[in-house]
All heavy atoms as TSV, in Angstrom:
chain	resi	resn	atom	element	x	y	z
A	1	MET	N	N	-32.451	-54.304	4.898
A	1	MET	CA	C	-31.739	-55.238	4.048
A	1	MET	C	C	-32.729	-55.867	3.071
A	1	MET	O	O	-33.799	-56.297	3.449
A	1	MET	CB	C	-31.056	-56.280	4.920
A	1	MET	CG	C	-30.265	-57.279	4.135
A	1	MET	SD	S	-29.383	-58.364	5.244
A	1	MET	CE	C	-27.776	-58.117	4.617
A	2	THR	N	N	-32.354	-55.921	1.816
A	2	THR	CA	C	-33.220	-56.458	0.773
A	2	THR	C	C	-32.743	-57.842	0.358
A	2	THR	O	O	-31.551	-58.066	0.218
A	2	THR	CB	C	-33.202	-55.544	-0.464
A	2	THR	OG1	O	-33.494	-54.225	-0.038
A	2	THR	CG2	C	-34.207	-55.975	-1.488
A	3	ASP	N	N	-33.703	-58.752	0.138
A	3	ASP	CA	C	-33.366	-60.113	-0.303
A	3	ASP	C	C	-33.434	-60.144	-1.828
A	3	ASP	O	O	-34.509	-60.141	-2.405
A	3	ASP	CB	C	-34.331	-61.121	0.302
A	3	ASP	CG	C	-33.935	-62.546	-0.021
A	3	ASP	OD1	O	-32.805	-62.764	-0.494
A	3	ASP	OD2	O	-34.758	-63.453	0.206
A	4	ASN	N	N	-32.265	-60.156	-2.497
A	4	ASN	CA	C	-32.199	-60.132	-3.954
A	4	ASN	C	C	-31.892	-61.502	-4.554
A	4	ASN	O	O	-31.358	-61.591	-5.643
A	4	ASN	CB	C	-31.136	-59.139	-4.420
A	4	ASN	CG	C	-31.541	-57.712	-4.125
A	4	ASN	OD1	O	-32.714	-57.407	-4.038
A	4	ASN	ND2	N	-30.560	-56.850	-3.942
A	5	THR	N	N	-32.206	-62.578	-3.856
A	5	THR	CA	C	-31.909	-63.908	-4.383
A	5	THR	C	C	-32.986	-64.319	-5.375
A	5	THR	O	O	-34.167	-64.326	-5.067
A	5	THR	CB	C	-31.818	-64.951	-3.254
A	5	THR	OG1	O	-33.029	-64.935	-2.516
A	5	THR	CG2	C	-30.655	-64.655	-2.335
A	6	ALA	N	N	-32.561	-64.606	-6.577
A	6	ALA	CA	C	-33.499	-65.033	-7.623
A	6	ALA	C	C	-33.564	-66.552	-7.616
A	6	ALA	O	O	-32.561	-67.228	-7.442
A	6	ALA	CB	C	-33.027	-64.533	-8.976
A	7	LYS	N	N	-34.739	-67.073	-7.790
A	7	LYS	CA	C	-34.901	-68.517	-7.852
A	7	LYS	C	C	-34.726	-68.974	-9.302
A	7	LYS	O	O	-35.263	-68.387	-10.216
A	7	LYS	CB	C	-36.266	-68.931	-7.324
A	7	LYS	CG	C	-36.407	-68.633	-5.855
A	7	LYS	CD	C	-37.623	-69.256	-5.281
A	7	LYS	CE	C	-37.666	-68.935	-3.805
A	7	LYS	NZ	N	-38.436	-69.851	-3.046
A	8	ILE	N	N	-33.944	-70.057	-9.461
A	8	ILE	CA	C	-33.694	-70.617	-10.787
A	8	ILE	C	C	-34.434	-71.941	-10.877
A	8	ILE	O	O	-34.368	-72.762	-9.960
A	8	ILE	CB	C	-32.181	-70.833	-11.003
A	8	ILE	CG1	C	-31.450	-69.489	-10.879
A	8	ILE	CG2	C	-31.909	-71.491	-12.336
A	8	ILE	CD1	C	-29.944	-69.602	-10.872
A	9	ALA	N	N	-35.132	-72.142	-11.953
A	9	ALA	CA	C	-35.895	-73.372	-12.139
A	9	ALA	C	C	-34.952	-74.561	-12.271
A	9	ALA	O	O	-33.902	-74.480	-12.902
A	9	ALA	CB	C	-36.766	-73.269	-13.384
A	10	TYR	N	N	-35.325	-75.672	-11.640
A	10	TYR	CA	C	-34.539	-76.899	-11.706
A	10	TYR	C	C	-34.736	-77.561	-13.060
A	10	TYR	O	O	-35.847	-77.695	-13.552
A	10	TYR	CB	C	-34.960	-77.862	-10.597
A	10	TYR	CG	C	-34.300	-79.214	-10.692
A	10	TYR	CD1	C	-32.978	-79.380	-10.319
A	10	TYR	CD2	C	-34.987	-80.315	-11.172
A	10	TYR	CE1	C	-32.356	-80.608	-10.402
A	10	TYR	CE2	C	-34.376	-81.554	-11.267
A	10	TYR	CZ	C	-33.064	-81.692	-10.872
A	10	TYR	OH	O	-32.449	-82.926	-10.963
A	11	VAL	N	N	-33.629	-77.964	-13.670
A	11	VAL	CA	C	-33.674	-78.710	-14.927
A	11	VAL	C	C	-33.016	-80.064	-14.667
A	11	VAL	O	O	-31.827	-80.132	-14.316
A	11	VAL	CB	C	-32.920	-77.964	-16.054
A	11	VAL	CG1	C	-32.931	-78.771	-17.333
A	11	VAL	CG2	C	-33.523	-76.599	-16.271
A	12	ALA	N	N	-33.787	-81.125	-14.812
A	12	ALA	CA	C	-33.272	-82.469	-14.539
A	12	ALA	C	C	-32.201	-82.853	-15.558
A	12	ALA	O	O	-32.307	-82.513	-16.735
A	12	ALA	CB	C	-34.406	-83.481	-14.585
A	13	PRO	N	N	-31.146	-83.551	-15.116
A	13	PRO	CA	C	-30.117	-83.998	-16.054
A	13	PRO	C	C	-30.686	-85.044	-17.007
A	13	PRO	O	O	-31.640	-85.742	-16.695
A	13	PRO	CB	C	-29.039	-84.599	-15.159
A	13	PRO	CG	C	-29.707	-84.899	-13.875
A	13	PRO	CD	C	-30.859	-83.967	-13.747
A	14	SER	N	N	-30.069	-85.141	-18.166
A	14	SER	CA	C	-30.521	-86.138	-19.135
A	14	SER	C	C	-29.304	-86.837	-19.730
A	14	SER	O	O	-28.192	-86.322	-19.688
A	14	SER	CB	C	-31.345	-85.479	-20.236
A	14	SER	OG	O	-30.548	-84.549	-20.932
A	15	LEU	N	N	-29.525	-87.999	-20.260
A	15	LEU	CA	C	-28.472	-88.779	-20.898
A	15	LEU	C	C	-28.692	-88.797	-22.402
A	15	LEU	O	O	-29.824	-88.829	-22.869
A	15	LEU	CB	C	-28.482	-90.223	-20.385
A	15	LEU	CG	C	-28.151	-90.422	-18.910
A	15	LEU	CD1	C	-28.343	-91.881	-18.529
A	15	LEU	CD2	C	-26.743	-89.993	-18.618
A	16	CYS	N	N	-27.600	-88.782	-23.140
A	16	CYS	CA	C	-27.724	-88.967	-24.571
A	16	CYS	C	C	-26.743	-90.059	-24.985
A	16	CYS	O	O	-25.640	-90.156	-24.439
A	16	CYS	CB	C	-27.471	-87.668	-25.340
A	16	CYS	SG	S	-25.827	-87.010	-25.152
A	17	LYS	N	N	-27.144	-90.871	-25.904
A	17	LYS	CA	C	-26.331	-91.995	-26.332
A	17	LYS	C	C	-25.204	-91.489	-27.230
A	17	LYS	O	O	-25.430	-90.793	-28.211
A	17	LYS	CB	C	-27.197	-92.999	-27.095
A	17	LYS	CG	C	-26.461	-94.257	-27.454
A	17	LYS	CD	C	-27.393	-95.298	-28.062
A	17	LYS	CE	C	-26.634	-96.554	-28.388
A	17	LYS	NZ	N	-27.502	-97.590	-28.928
A	18	MET	N	N	-23.959	-91.843	-26.875
A	18	MET	CA	C	-22.790	-91.407	-27.617
A	18	MET	C	C	-22.156	-92.554	-28.406
A	18	MET	O	O	-21.204	-92.344	-29.127
A	18	MET	CB	C	-21.747	-90.828	-26.658
A	18	MET	CG	C	-22.230	-89.628	-25.875
A	18	MET	SD	S	-22.728	-88.250	-26.893
A	18	MET	CE	C	-21.171	-87.686	-27.504
A	19	GLY	N	N	-22.637	-93.752	-28.214
A	19	GLY	CA	C	-22.073	-94.914	-28.884
A	19	GLY	C	C	-22.045	-96.097	-27.941
A	19	GLY	O	O	-22.528	-96.037	-26.817
A	20	ARG	N	N	-21.458	-97.172	-28.406
A	20	ARG	CA	C	-21.361	-98.378	-27.587
A	20	ARG	C	C	-20.229	-98.229	-26.576
A	20	ARG	O	O	-19.155	-97.721	-26.897
A	20	ARG	CB	C	-21.091	-99.596	-28.461
A	20	ARG	CG	C	-22.249	-99.955	-29.382
A	20	ARG	CD	C	-21.876	-101.136	-30.231
A	20	ARG	NE	N	-21.249	-102.175	-29.436
A	20	ARG	CZ	C	-21.731	-103.397	-29.275
A	20	ARG	NH1	N	-22.815	-103.758	-29.902
A	20	ARG	NH2	N	-21.103	-104.275	-28.528
A	21	VAL	N	N	-20.458	-98.680	-25.360
A	21	VAL	CA	C	-19.443	-98.587	-24.315
A	21	VAL	C	C	-18.171	-99.307	-24.749
A	21	VAL	O	O	-17.065	-98.833	-24.519
A	21	VAL	CB	C	-19.980	-99.174	-22.994
A	21	VAL	CG1	C	-18.891	-99.254	-21.947
A	21	VAL	CG2	C	-21.132	-98.346	-22.472
A	22	GLU	N	N	-18.312	-100.445	-25.404
A	22	GLU	CA	C	-17.148	-101.211	-25.847
A	22	GLU	C	C	-16.281	-100.403	-26.812
A	22	GLU	O	O	-15.064	-100.460	-26.766
A	22	GLU	CB	C	-17.581	-102.516	-26.532
A	22	GLU	CG	C	-18.288	-103.487	-25.612
A	22	GLU	CD	C	-19.783	-103.233	-25.491
A	22	GLU	OE1	O	-20.292	-102.248	-26.081
A	22	GLU	OE2	O	-20.445	-104.003	-24.796
A	23	THR	N	N	-16.903	-99.645	-27.670
A	23	THR	CA	C	-16.180	-98.829	-28.643
A	23	THR	C	C	-15.552	-97.607	-27.973
A	23	THR	O	O	-14.403	-97.267	-28.249
A	23	THR	CB	C	-17.130	-98.367	-29.763
A	23	THR	OG1	O	-17.751	-99.507	-30.339
A	23	THR	CG2	C	-16.393	-97.594	-30.832
A	24	LEU	N	N	-16.300	-96.964	-27.093
A	24	LEU	CA	C	-15.815	-95.752	-26.445
A	24	LEU	C	C	-14.654	-96.008	-25.498
A	24	LEU	O	O	-13.800	-95.161	-25.299
A	24	LEU	CB	C	-16.953	-95.075	-25.671
A	24	LEU	CG	C	-18.109	-94.555	-26.518
A	24	LEU	CD1	C	-19.246	-94.107	-25.618
A	24	LEU	CD2	C	-17.653	-93.411	-27.399
A	25	THR	N	N	-14.602	-97.191	-24.898
A	25	THR	CA	C	-13.556	-97.501	-23.927
A	25	THR	C	C	-12.501	-98.449	-24.465
A	25	THR	O	O	-11.643	-98.912	-23.716
A	25	THR	CB	C	-14.164	-98.105	-22.651
A	25	THR	OG1	O	-14.860	-99.307	-22.994
A	25	THR	CG2	C	-15.097	-97.124	-21.970
A	26	ALA	N	N	-12.507	-98.721	-25.760
A	26	ALA	CA	C	-11.569	-99.682	-26.339
A	26	ALA	C	C	-10.120	-99.278	-26.130
A	26	ALA	O	O	-9.257	-100.124	-25.929
A	26	ALA	CB	C	-11.850	-99.859	-27.830
A	27	GLY	N	N	-9.806	-98.005	-26.142
A	27	GLY	CA	C	-8.432	-97.551	-25.981
A	27	GLY	C	C	-7.855	-97.852	-24.609
A	27	GLY	O	O	-6.647	-97.915	-24.434
A	28	THR	N	N	-8.705	-98.035	-23.615
A	28	THR	CA	C	-8.208	-98.279	-22.268
A	28	THR	C	C	-7.822	-99.731	-22.041
A	28	THR	O	O	-7.236	-100.054	-21.030
A	28	THR	CB	C	-9.263	-97.880	-21.219
A	28	THR	OG1	O	-10.440	-98.672	-21.410
A	28	THR	CG2	C	-9.603	-96.408	-21.315
A	29	SER	N	N	-8.119	-100.604	-22.980
A	29	SER	CA	C	-7.831	-102.020	-22.762
A	29	SER	C	C	-6.591	-102.494	-23.505
A	29	SER	O	O	-6.252	-103.657	-23.437
A	29	SER	CB	C	-9.038	-102.865	-23.188
A	29	SER	OG	O	-9.242	-102.750	-24.575
A	30	LYS	N	N	-5.919	-101.604	-24.200
A	30	LYS	CA	C	-4.745	-102.004	-24.974
A	30	LYS	C	C	-3.478	-101.673	-24.216
A	30	LYS	O	O	-3.405	-100.694	-23.500
A	30	LYS	CB	C	-4.743	-101.303	-26.323
A	30	LYS	CG	C	-5.918	-101.708	-27.185
A	30	LYS	CD	C	-5.900	-101.001	-28.506
A	30	LYS	CE	C	-7.098	-101.428	-29.331
A	30	LYS	NZ	N	-7.182	-100.724	-30.578
A	31	GLY	N	N	-2.461	-102.482	-24.400
A	31	GLY	CA	C	-1.175	-102.247	-23.762
A	31	GLY	C	C	-0.967	-103.153	-22.570
A	31	GLY	O	O	-1.910	-103.665	-21.985
A	32	ASP	N	N	0.291	-103.348	-22.230
A	32	ASP	CA	C	0.629	-104.237	-21.132
A	32	ASP	C	C	1.175	-103.494	-19.921
A	32	ASP	O	O	1.475	-104.109	-18.910
A	32	ASP	CB	C	1.683	-105.247	-21.606
A	32	ASP	CG	C	1.152	-106.142	-22.715
A	32	ASP	OD1	O	-0.041	-106.478	-22.691
A	32	ASP	OD2	O	1.939	-106.497	-23.603
A	33	ASN	N	N	1.345	-102.192	-20.009
A	33	ASN	CA	C	1.961	-101.438	-18.924
A	33	ASN	C	C	0.916	-100.688	-18.108
A	33	ASN	O	O	-0.051	-100.167	-18.642
A	33	ASN	CB	C	2.970	-100.428	-19.474
A	33	ASN	CG	C	4.112	-101.097	-20.182
A	33	ASN	OD1	O	4.464	-102.227	-19.885
A	33	ASN	ND2	N	4.715	-100.421	-21.130
A	34	THR	N	N	1.149	-100.648	-16.796
A	34	THR	CA	C	0.333	-99.822	-15.925
A	34	THR	C	C	1.206	-98.699	-15.401
A	34	THR	O	O	2.419	-98.686	-15.622
A	34	THR	CB	C	-0.217	-100.638	-14.738
A	34	THR	OG1	O	0.894	-101.096	-13.952
A	34	THR	CG2	C	-1.036	-101.825	-15.208
A	35	ASP	N	N	0.626	-97.778	-14.682
A	35	ASP	CA	C	1.425	-96.664	-14.170
A	35	ASP	C	C	2.479	-97.126	-13.168
A	35	ASP	O	O	3.473	-96.453	-12.935
A	35	ASP	CB	C	0.542	-95.584	-13.576
A	35	ASP	CG	C	-0.336	-96.078	-12.454
A	35	ASP	OD1	O	-0.410	-97.301	-12.253
A	35	ASP	OD2	O	-0.954	-95.243	-11.780
A	36	ALA	N	N	2.299	-98.307	-12.569
A	36	ALA	CA	C	3.273	-98.820	-11.609
A	36	ALA	C	C	4.590	-99.216	-12.288
A	36	ALA	O	O	5.619	-99.317	-11.624
A	36	ALA	CB	C	2.697	-100.021	-10.873
A	37	VAL	N	N	4.575	-99.422	-13.605
A	37	VAL	CA	C	5.776	-99.821	-14.335
A	37	VAL	C	C	6.758	-98.659	-14.442
A	37	VAL	O	O	7.962	-98.859	-14.467
A	37	VAL	CB	C	5.393	-100.335	-15.741
A	37	VAL	CG1	C	6.621	-100.629	-16.577
A	37	VAL	CG2	C	4.524	-101.572	-15.625
A	38	PHE	N	N	6.259	-97.445	-14.468
A	38	PHE	CA	C	7.102	-96.266	-14.657
A	38	PHE	C	C	7.552	-95.722	-13.299
A	38	PHE	O	O	6.742	-95.586	-12.386
A	38	PHE	CB	C	6.352	-95.186	-15.435
A	38	PHE	CG	C	5.931	-95.644	-16.801
A	38	PHE	CD1	C	4.648	-96.094	-17.032
A	38	PHE	CD2	C	6.829	-95.633	-17.849
A	38	PHE	CE1	C	4.261	-96.526	-18.291
A	38	PHE	CE2	C	6.456	-96.058	-19.114
A	38	PHE	CZ	C	5.173	-96.515	-19.335
A	39	PRO	N	N	8.824	-95.401	-13.153
A	39	PRO	CA	C	9.297	-94.862	-11.875
A	39	PRO	C	C	8.731	-93.471	-11.597
A	39	PRO	O	O	8.350	-92.750	-12.522
A	39	PRO	CB	C	10.814	-94.805	-12.045
A	39	PRO	CG	C	11.080	-94.907	-13.500
A	39	PRO	CD	C	9.887	-95.539	-14.135
A	40	VAL	N	N	8.687	-93.122	-10.328
A	40	VAL	CA	C	8.213	-91.804	-9.918
A	40	VAL	C	C	9.085	-90.740	-10.580
A	40	VAL	O	O	10.299	-90.868	-10.635
A	40	VAL	CB	C	8.279	-91.668	-8.384
A	40	VAL	CG1	C	7.925	-90.261	-7.958
A	40	VAL	CG2	C	7.367	-92.669	-7.719
A	41	GLY	N	N	8.470	-89.712	-11.120
A	41	GLY	CA	C	9.198	-88.635	-11.762
A	41	GLY	C	C	9.394	-88.817	-13.257
A	41	GLY	O	O	10.033	-87.997	-13.893
A	42	THR	N	N	8.853	-89.891	-13.835
A	42	THR	CA	C	8.957	-90.094	-15.275
A	42	THR	C	C	8.243	-88.953	-15.989
A	42	THR	O	O	7.083	-88.669	-15.685
A	42	THR	CB	C	8.319	-91.436	-15.693
A	42	THR	OG1	O	8.975	-92.486	-15.001
A	42	THR	CG2	C	8.416	-91.655	-17.187
A	43	PRO	N	N	8.914	-88.273	-16.932
A	43	PRO	CA	C	8.237	-87.201	-17.669
A	43	PRO	C	C	7.008	-87.737	-18.416
A	43	PRO	O	O	7.017	-88.866	-18.921
A	43	PRO	CB	C	9.292	-86.709	-18.654
A	43	PRO	CG	C	10.599	-87.152	-18.064
A	43	PRO	CD	C	10.308	-88.412	-17.327
A	44	PHE	N	N	5.975	-86.934	-18.457
A	44	PHE	CA	C	4.727	-87.361	-19.090
A	44	PHE	C	C	4.942	-87.816	-20.533
A	44	PHE	O	O	4.334	-88.777	-20.960
A	44	PHE	CB	C	3.703	-86.222	-19.039
A	44	PHE	CG	C	2.344	-86.629	-19.528
A	44	PHE	CD1	C	1.525	-87.403	-18.756
A	44	PHE	CD2	C	1.902	-86.238	-20.790
A	44	PHE	CE1	C	0.266	-87.791	-19.200
A	44	PHE	CE2	C	0.652	-86.612	-21.242
A	44	PHE	CZ	C	-0.172	-87.391	-20.445
A	45	GLY	N	N	5.806	-87.146	-21.265
A	45	GLY	CA	C	6.073	-87.502	-22.659
A	45	GLY	C	C	6.712	-88.866	-22.831
A	45	GLY	O	O	6.642	-89.456	-23.895
A	46	ASP	N	N	7.330	-89.392	-21.773
A	46	ASP	CA	C	7.973	-90.708	-21.853
A	46	ASP	C	C	7.026	-91.852	-21.539
A	46	ASP	O	O	7.370	-93.017	-21.711
A	46	ASP	CB	C	9.162	-90.772	-20.890
A	46	ASP	CG	C	10.295	-89.854	-21.314
A	46	ASP	OD1	O	10.266	-89.382	-22.472
A	46	ASP	OD2	O	11.180	-89.611	-20.488
A	47	ILE	N	N	5.839	-91.534	-21.058
A	47	ILE	CA	C	4.860	-92.572	-20.718
A	47	ILE	C	C	4.126	-92.941	-22.008
A	47	ILE	O	O	3.655	-92.090	-22.744
A	47	ILE	CB	C	3.882	-92.085	-19.651
A	47	ILE	CG1	C	4.665	-91.759	-18.369
A	47	ILE	CG2	C	2.807	-93.117	-19.385
A	47	ILE	CD1	C	3.831	-91.159	-17.273
A	48	THR	N	N	4.019	-94.233	-22.252
A	48	THR	CA	C	3.352	-94.698	-23.477
A	48	THR	C	C	1.914	-95.126	-23.161
A	48	THR	O	O	1.652	-95.683	-22.101
A	48	THR	CB	C	4.107	-95.890	-24.090
A	48	THR	OG1	O	4.200	-96.920	-23.113
A	48	THR	CG2	C	5.491	-95.481	-24.544
A	49	PHE	N	N	1.034	-94.861	-24.071
A	49	PHE	CA	C	-0.373	-95.238	-23.927
A	49	PHE	C	C	-0.771	-96.147	-25.074
A	49	PHE	O	O	-1.737	-95.934	-25.762
A	49	PHE	CB	C	-1.254	-93.996	-23.921
A	49	PHE	CG	C	-1.040	-93.120	-22.719
A	49	PHE	CD1	C	-0.240	-91.996	-22.799
A	49	PHE	CD2	C	-1.610	-93.439	-21.512
A	49	PHE	CE1	C	-0.043	-91.190	-21.691
A	49	PHE	CE2	C	-1.428	-92.653	-20.392
A	49	PHE	CZ	C	-0.632	-91.525	-20.494
A	50	SER	N	N	-0.020	-97.185	-25.306
A	50	SER	CA	C	-0.325	-98.072	-26.417
A	50	SER	C	C	-1.184	-99.224	-26.002
A	50	SER	O	O	-1.349	-99.535	-24.870
A	50	SER	CB	C	0.963	-98.603	-27.038
A	50	SER	OG	O	1.721	-99.270	-26.075
């Protein structure tokens, strides 16, 4: 039996700046409705994300 496992060099993850967190997440803070407001089975198109 031959061992054909190749070793791959580890590359450390890195971060890159995409903008301000406040700007990137601003859309999640608008609107007064949560998912609990909509009944089970509501079609996705009827859910508002305002």
